[in-house]
MIRO-217911 format. One record per residue: x, y, z of N, C-alpha, C in turn. Coordinates in steps of 0.001 Angstrom, whole numbers, plus 500000, padded with zeros to 6 digits. Example, Ala and Ser with C-alpha at 12.3 -4.5 7.8 and 13.67 -1.06 7.14 Angstrom:
BEGIN
513190494310507800512300495500507800513200496700507800/512850497750507080513670498940507140512900500030507870/
% end
This chain:
BEGIN
734160513876727162734890515121727461735982514812728472/737204515296728209738310515069729115738137515890730374/738953515544731423738867516303732670739219517748732463/740267518028731601740660519414731355739567520171730632/738948519495729624737871520153728884736683520425729780/736375519459730673735251519653731595735512520811732530/736762520917733011737104522033733899736990523350733181/737440523370731909737358524604731138735914525011730916/735072524005730580733661524311730350733007524824731615/733365524213732740732787524657734013733221526065734336/734506526353734090734996527707734359734305528709733461/734118528322732187733441529247731273732007529475731702/731359528403732193729959528550732595729812529499733767/730857529570734604730788530428735769731129531873735448/731666532120734234732047533482733881730814534350733809/730955535645734119729800536518734120729263536749732720/727957536712732590727337536977731299727157538470731113/726755538840729911726569540247729625725397540790730423/725626541919731077724559542571731805723711543418730881/722751544120731468721850544941730668722615546012729911/723543546678730593724291547738729937725130547197728794/725850546079729018726682545524727959725839545041726786/724690544422727100723843543859726048723293544954725139/722999546102725716722426547198724929723425548338724753/724725547997724724725746549033724624725605549862723358/725192549229722266725003549971721019723960551068721194/722883550775721939721849551781722191722418552932723005/723168552609724075723738553679724904724719554526724096/725486553865723240726411554616722384725643555581721492/724549555104720904723741555967720037723182557156720808/722703556907722024722163557996722839723258558996723209/724465558492723466725572559393723803725987560236722605/725902559654721426726198560427720218725235561604720107/723956561310720270722939562362720180723155563405721269/723374562930722498723583563852723622724822564710723407/725898564088722931727125564837722697726957565909721653/726314565576720559726093566553719485725227567708719974/724159567377720696723259568434721191723962569334722212/724724568721723127725435569511724134726533570352723498/727190569792722490728226570555721796727671571796721129/726446571693720628725800572847720013725308573838721066/724897573302722234724311574162723266725366574906724072/726470574221724426727511574848725270728897574639724643/729154575205723485730440574984722813731641575477723617/731457576541724395732581577076725172733089576067726191/732163575342726819732549574339727813733385573234727176/732986572782726017733719571713725344735083572202724868/735164573437724423736471573982724034737396574041725238/736861574431726391737666574509727606738205573125727988/737367572119727897737801570759728204738864570295727208/738659570616725949739606570215724916740974570842725078/741029572001725726742304572690725914743019572282727197/742421571418728009743035570985729269744039569873728993/745240570242728547746240569278728145747555569487728884/748338568431728935749692568473729467750558567635728536/751578568273727946752433567585726971751590566948725868/750592567693725407749704567282724319748773566138724696/748739565742725955747826564691726413746686565348727171/745450565071726739744295565677727382744043565025728730/744038565827729787743923565295731140742540564722731454/741435565388731074740123564770731321739970563419730635/740487563314729407740391562040728697741251560980729377/742450561373729838743314560425730539742604559851731767/741933560726732515741199560269733691740078559310733308/739337559655732264738236558795731828738738557449731330/739863557457730616740413556198730123740828555313731285/741445555895732297741797555107733483740552554504734126/739494555311734243738253554798734817737657553684733957/737889553757732652737388552733731756738127551419731918/739449551487731906740216550257731731740758549651733013/740965550452734052741509549864735287740580548794735861/739247549026735950738384547943736445738462546688735590/738606546862734277738716545700733403740062545013733575/741117545799733774742445545222733969742552544484735296/741648544789736231741627544041737492741345542555737258/740698542234736139740384540845735843741615540054735425/742649540750735016743814540089734448744760539626735541/745093538352735499746098537784736383747354537557735555/748367538414735738749581538265734945750252536919735193/749922536294736313750439534961736551749885533937735570/748796534313734866748210533400733879749125533193732683/750185534006732566751144533779731495751769532396731592/751716531810732785752215530452732942751420529437732151/750215529826731693749369528931730908749718528958729423/750652529829729027750970529987727612751416528658727007/752210527886727729752726526633727167751604525656726829/750537525653727632749444524719727383748646525078726127/748706526336725726747908526793724578748807527475723550/750013526945723359751007527666722556750581527841721101/749831526891720557749418527034719156748379528143718992/747408528191719915746440529281719869747088530625720135/748026530655721073748767531880721368749532532346720135/750220531408719468751015531759718293750142532327717180/748983531681716951748078532162715898747571533565716201/747178533794717470746631535097717841747687536188717789/748875535907718311749954536897718277750318537251716840/750368536234715978750705536490714578749690537425713927/748401537164714168747370538016713575747409539415714180/747523539500715517747498540796716194748659541688715809/749861541104715697751058541944715575751765541869714229/751553540797713474752212540676712179751273540941711009/749966540921711273749001541085710182748148542336710360/747495542462711512746437543469711656746893544903711420/747946545401712051748316546804711815748682547071710362/749388546100709749749867546298708386748747546132707367/747821545205707637746676545056706741745780546285706806/745651546903707995744853548116708090745521549266707351/746842549352707421747551550376706649747292550185705158/747283548934704726747001548645703320745565549004702963/744612548635703824743207548960703571742985550464703583/743650551170704513743536552625704534744058553244703255/745210552757702806745771553270701542744840552977700373/744246551768700356743388551364699246742080552146699214/741408552229700381740082552851700408740138554351700670/740798554751701766740794556167702137741717556972701231/742880556424700951743814557138700098743572556934698617/742702555982698264742478555684696863741029555778696445/740261554702696686738899554615696163737982555720696685/738126556103697965737224557081698565737805558493698612/739001558680698093739682559972698244738836561140697751/738167560958696632737396562059696045736214562475696903/735777561599697818734604561882698639734965562356700051/736258562487700323736722562880701649737475564208701582/737469564988702670738227566240702668739720565961702506/740329566572701518741716566263701156742676566485702310/742434567531703119743366567860704200743325566853705349/742319565962705372742182564997706461742556563571706057/742932563360704814743196561999704337744244561302705192/745400561946705370746466561335706165746034561125707610/745249562052708135744783561939709513743818560765709675/742919560583708707742024559433708745742821558128708741/743812558052707865744624556847707774745374556589709076/745850557657709700746538557513710985745598556952712046/744363557434712073743399556928713039743098555453712839/742975555033711586742732553619711309743899552752711772/745118553238711555746306552492711979746344552396713505/746066553496714184746036553473715648745003552480716163/743876552420715482742812551511715897743246550059715779/744025549749714747744400548358714492745673547934715216/746412548890715758747739548577716295747727547991717696/746583547984718360746528547444719722745329546515719858/745554545241720190744430544317720403743665544655721677/742382544366721675741512544704722795741910543939724054/741828544617725192742139543970726465740948543998727426/739798544445726963738678544620727880737473543770727479/736769544179726428735541543490726057735771542060725589/737039541685725316737284540311724872736869539300725937/736847539725727200736383538809728235734907538491728033/734128539484727612732715539260727316732573538369726093/733321538696725027733210537894723794733618536449724060/734700536245724808735160534890725107734103534101725874/733454534762726817732404534090727580731242533684726688/730906534522725732729770534244724857730020533070723923/731290532742723655731585531585722819732113530418723658/731868530473724976732336529407725870733837529186725729/734571530280725651736009530213725454736753529676726664/737918529101726418738768528585727482739285529777728297/738896529923729565739208531147730303740690531362730551/741446530269730741742868530448730980743581530947729729/743141530481728568743719530988727322743445532472727176/742195532875727413741842534284727259742676535161728189/742790534750729440743575535526730394745040535616729981/745614534471729598747035534474729246747287535276727979/746359535186727006746541535935725764746434537433726000/745461537847726809745309539271727104746530539788727864/746997539018728847748167539430729607749387539542728708/749560538581727812750689538619726892750595539810725950/749380540078725442749203541236724557749515542545725275/749153542641726554749480543838727318750988544046727389/751707542966727654753153543078727748753771543436726400/753251542852725326753763543171723989753467544624723638/752267545097724005751894546475723698752848547487724314/753317547195725525754196548138726207755436548424725369/755953547401724682757190547584723927756960547730722423/755819547253721901755632547207720453754687548260719902/753770548776720726752759549701720193753395550936719561/754268551614720291754881552842719776755718552594718529/756612551577718498757389551346717277756534550996716062/755510550135716253754668549751715120753898550948714579/753276551712715494752530552901715067753463553918714433/754622554145715054755571555104714500756035554714713120/756302553429712921756720552943711610755639553187710565/754419552775710875753332552884709904752919554331709664/752899555149710689752569556558710477753676557252709713/754904556843709934756004557408709166755879557077707693/755440555852707415755242555464706024754094556238705398/753210556766706241752088557567705740752468559043705618/753763559334705715754280560692705571753760561629706653/753607561122707868753156561929708989754288562024710001/754580563227710446755591563418711473755041562958712813/755730562026713440755254561445714695755962562094715879/755234562712716787755844563210718029756083562049718988/757257561473718924757534560256719675757346560446721171/757687561619721689757539561830723129756084561714723552/755175562269722733753749562170723057753251560737722908/753700560052721867753265558678721644753734557769722773/754985557919723179755508557105724277754815557450725598/754524558749725797753802559150726999752417558519727026/751774558434725876750459557810725804750535556336726184/751580555648725702751748554239726059751903554091727573/752706554965728166752905554906729615751593555171730346/750872556216729917749654556608730605748524555605730431/748420555033729229747252554216728931747511552721728964/748781552304729156749066550879729304749847550616730585/751060551190730681751954550851731783751343551222733132/750913552476733269750372552921734555749085552179734928/748096552060734028746886551323734413747144549859734760/748024549202733993748323547801734296748960547686735675/749923548568735965750586548533737276749591548816738396/748741549846738218747740550174739231746786549005739461/746334548412738359745362547324738470745967546114739177/747228545795738866747854544634739487748080544853740987/748503546063741364748681546358742783747349546299743530/746326546844742907744986546841743504744463545411743620/744634544648742539744175543257742530744820542464743659/746123542607743821746837541863744867746357542267746257/746108543571746426745638544035747734744261543465748060/743351543451747071742004542916747297742057541422747577/742845540690746794742953539255747000743574538929748364/744539539739748762745191539496750050744216539715751204/743320540689751049742398541025752134741172540131752173/740624539783750991739361539047751006739270537873750070/740347537598749297740348536454748406739537536686747136/739340535622746327738620535748745053737206536304745189/736510535962746281735141536458746459735126537977746575/736093538537747278736180539991747412736486540638746069/737334539986745271737658540523743949736420540530743059/735639539459743103734420539406742299733447540515742706/733307540743744014732418541818744480732923543174743991/734234543374744049734793544652743608734591544871742105/734738543803741335734542543908739893733093544253739562/732160543612740258730742543918740011730429545358740383/731041545855741451730798547223741896731362548243740908/732511547920740303733190548870739431732697548826737984/732008547753737606731580547604736212730777548800735702/729788549316736443729053550487735948729940551720735787/730951551864736650731855553010736555732638552976735257/733114551796734890733881551644733664733043552005732438/731833551491732392730956551777731263730562553242731238/730293553824732409729928555241732471731060556114731935/732308555742732243733447556510731741733536556424730221/733277555236729676733279555078728223732212555954727583/731005555924728137729906556700727566730151558196727707/730717558624728840731028560038729027732099560498728042/733054559623727767734078559947726772733444560153725408/732475559313725073731788559459723789731016560779723725/730349561149724829729643562433724864730628563564724604/731784563493725244732793564526725074733302564582723636/733613563428723081734137563388721717733121563917720710/731879563454720827730885563876719858730426565305720107/730582565790721330730312567200721562731283568092720815/732531567624720716733544568403720013733527568161718505/732992567030718079733005566697716661731614566734716033/730637567219716790729264567212716301729078567930714984/729697569105714853729552569864713612730070569077712416/731226568466712590731825567709711503730972566512711117/730400565828712114729561564666711841728281565066711124/727669566158711579726432566609710948726671567066709511/727846567658709286728156568135707940728551567012707003/729188565943707572729761564920706703729405563507707179/728141563140707171727792561766707580728396560726706653/728637561128705394729233560194704444730618559751704908/731337560656705570732676560323706052732616559156707030/731627559172707927731482558094708913731294556764708205/730415556735707204730142555495706486731374554998705735/732104555912705119733285555508704355734401555005705263/734581555629706410735610555177707348735282553795707916/733986553485707988733587552186708540733942551026707615/734091551285706334734324550205705368735626549447705646/736788550123705693738012549359705977738017548722707369/737347549345708330737290548759709674736508547453709649/735368547445708963734559546232708858735324545115708158/735979545449707057736747544441706321737844543868707201/738516544748707934739612544314708784739135543367709887/738016543700710525737503542872711622737174541465711130/736392541367710064735980540054709588737154539268708996/738051539946708291739194539262707689740123538700708750/740424539486709781741350539018710803740721537957711710/739420538089711985738735537037712745738779535725711962/738491535802710674738512534605709838739906533998709738/740922534857709627742286534363709531742713533654710813/742435534257711959742798533632713242742059532305713426/740782532287713076739969531070713198740528529967712310/740876530315711080741421529350710123742776528826710571/743638529719711055744958529295711525744834528306712683/743950528586713624743741527673714750743256526312714264/742367526332713299741837525085712765742918524271712063/743762524949711309744867524279710631745860523701711622/746024524352712766746968523912713782746377522868714723/745105522527714519744471521509715348744118521984716745/743834523265716891743518523847718194742055523573718541/741782523328719805740409523084720245739536524311719989/738253524073719735737331525171719415737228526168720560/737314525689721803737182526593722949738353527571723038/739442527293722332740564528227722227740477529018720935/740066528375719857739978529047718559738961530178718572/737844529991719312736818531030719375737354532335719940/737861532342721176738410533588721698739615534088720917/740389533182720314741518533610719496741033534455718318/739964534001717662739406534761716546738896536122716997/738270536155718161737697537401718666738784538375719121/739828537843719767740939538714720164741676539205718925/741786538346717911742448538752716679741703539837715927/740398539928716149739581540885715397739332542191716130/739242542136717464738816543322718208739971544276718452/739636545521718779740627546577718939740529547224720317/741659547688720811741717548406722082741342549860721785/740031550102721552739636551412721050739854552517722068/739847552188723374740133553228724371741524553819724145/742509552933723943743874553400723704743967554140722377/743293553613721348743346554256720034742770555668720078/741607555821720723740990557143720828741894558093721603/742407557617722733743249558465723568744513558892722843/745158557959722144746387558281721437746123559200720249/745014558979719552744662559855718429744434561282718907/743753561413720039743513562753720598744829563390721022/745691562584721675746963563115722149747850563559720990/747860562793719899748740563092718777748179564157717850/746868564109717600746306564941716548745199565892717002/744711565739718243743695566650718747742294566074718694/741406566669719494740021566218719596739292566253718265/739511567304717505738713567526716304739407567022715040/740379566170715191741134565665714051740407564527713360/740809564278712121740283563133711402740697561829712047/741886561804712670742352560590713347741432560232714503/741063561227715302740152560975716419738801560479715903/738317561081714827737035560665714266737104559221713779/738204558849713119738344557482712612738312556466713750/738988556780714855738977555842715988737601555771716635/736881556895716670735532556894717237734590556053716378/734787556063715059733988555191714197734207553738714601/735456553406714970735731552062715460734932551735716703/734796552711717606733983552524718808732526552257718431/732033553006717473730624552912717100730247551522716594/731134550909715832730768549638715203731322548429715941/732170548646716957732834547531717643731830546526718199/730865546986718983729973546052719675729088545261718709/728324545905717812727485545098716922728291544186716012/729439544642715542730244543810714655730810542609715411/731321542834716623731879541724717388730797540727717802/729604541218718069728508540298718371728187539417717160/728313539978715965728091539166714763729196538131714604/730434538478714954731529537505714910731279536387715921/730783536750717104730430535735718106729434534736717523/728419535240716839727412534352716263728010533447715185/728902533990714365729545533188713318730361532065713938/731136532398714983731973531395715637731115530298716258/730031530677716909729172529677717553728486528785716517/728009529367715439727273528585714448728180527661713641/729466527989713550730380527159712771731087526109713632/730706525990714903731383525018715765731309523594715221/730152523098714761730119521722714221731072521549713048/731104522516712154732039522453711013733482522449711489/733810523304712438735179523414712930735622522092713552/734796521516714405735195520321715132735122519063714247/734261519064713245734138517899712383735406517674711564/735989518744711040737153518612710176738460518802710911/738410519530712071739650519774712787739940518699713817/738921517902714193739104516921715233739896515699714772/
% end
């Protein structure tokens, strides 16, 4: 093992492993679904009041929860890690290509094929375009949070993961709105650009800026050890905000879910295909380019996962809490963790094959 590889392995070994909450996130999500549905039936007036708390079509309670979700995770990002891009340019190129040139457009195609075609007869006609919009929103932004967990689980090169996430954040600021607007326009949906751009500012620009200022202040006062303590302290808050958001969403959509469980299953089909196809494509591209496995693993996972917090928030802002778009993005939340854990297992088990032929 080279000195660089040894350093990378050591850094990966020191990365935090999944805690109890992260390990059983699927269980907590399931419990929140049940709690949300029951509470929505018990106190519908309260949920309607929360749903109406908007400014410029952006729901304020959800905006607050999204900030609580992602700011602690964004504290992990060192934008200075972009300096590492040159060392991992092939892995970066493969991941960027999948994230921005393939994933949004392939999801639009899958939505047209399954939701607009094969499954159309089994779905409410008035929600078809909204479902497709939600799927596009889900695929248009690569994940910037849980990928740190996935990368750690495959012993990923930490500098690559940091630099790729930082680069994706910067690309999202300028590319998310145009890509979504283009694809939603092709779906014959009128896009309120002011709301979409406001969502980008609220859910990307502002949190990234807040997190970077906070990160610098903590590092200046106490160094890396203080930052690690702060991250451990904030981790439960981030997860609690995610779970509370799910309670809120399912409280407002409980009736629809209970009436149409088939819709949930059908919406999951294109999402599942997209995750596995894009993970496989990123993994294959890295292998063809001769990229080390410790970079190819997180590249595949970043290529497959979605920034579902942003997708849910933008779907709610554009189409409302009870829209088909919001439901489609929530389905992405439901299957994200178990599906990504299965991708982690595939990447780990195929390491001998990857290194035997790519080395």
